[in-house]
N, C-alpha and C positions, 0 to 999 in steps of 0.2 A: 178471830179465827173460830172460836167456839160458836159464834153467832151463825156462821155458815154451816157448821157441822150439825147443829141441833135439829134444824128442819130435815136434814138428810136422815138422821137417826129415827126421827118420828115417822118419816115417810117409809123407811124400811120396816118399821114396826107395823104400820098399816098394811103394807104390801105382804108381809109375812102372814098377817091375819087373813087377808083375802086369799092367799095361796092355800092356806090350810083349810079355809072354808070351802073353796072349790075342790080341793082334794077329798074332803069328806063327802061332798056330793058325787064326785066322779068315781071314787074307789068302791068296789063291790063288797069286799069282805070286811067284816067288823074289825078284825085285827089290823088290817091295813088302815082303816079309818082311825083306829086308836093311835097308830103311829103319827098320823097327821095332827092329832090333838097334842101328842107329846112334843112334836116339833114346834108348834106355836107356843107351847108352854115355855120351852127353853128360850126361844127367840124373843118372846115378849119380855121375859125377866131380864135378859142380858141387855137388850136394846133400851128398855125403859130405865134400867139402872145406869147405863152409860149416859143417857140423856139427862137424868137427874144430876149426876156428877158434873156434867158440862154446864148445866143451867145454874146450879147453886154452889158448886164446889163441895167441899166436905162439910156440910152443915147438918144440923139435926134432921131436917126434912129429907135430905138425900140419903142419910144413913138409915132412916126408917124405910125408905123405898127400897134400898138395897137389902135390908133385913126381910121385908115382905117378899121381894123377888127371890131371895134364897129359900124362904119357906115355900113359896110357890113351886120352885124347882124340886125341892126335896119331897114335899107331899104330892106333887104331881107325878113324880116317878113312882112313889109308893102306890098311889091310886091307879095309875096306869098298869102297874104290875098286877094289882089285885083284880082289876077289870079284865085284863088279858087272861089271867089264870081262870077266872070264872067263865069266860067265853070258851076257853080251851076245854074245861071240864064239861060244860054244857053241850057244846057242839062238836068237840073232837077236832081232828086235823082239818076239817072243812071250814073252820071258823074264819 
């Protein structure tokens, strides 16, 4: 069962990355582009963590990947907020 789900999770991970990359190119405002980056940050961490658990079970390697994914989500949110605030202060409501 997990052998069939693992490629689907990895394909969703790649698809989310491509959607975010196309959104960054398509969106005009910097704050909208920042939302696309935050989307792929969350999607990548969740999908990669799920794929690691399915591939190895609860092993040391999968727990390390989950820890790194959690750090990615937490620090990605902090950095996105800091970048959004800096854009807002620099460009105002037109950012």
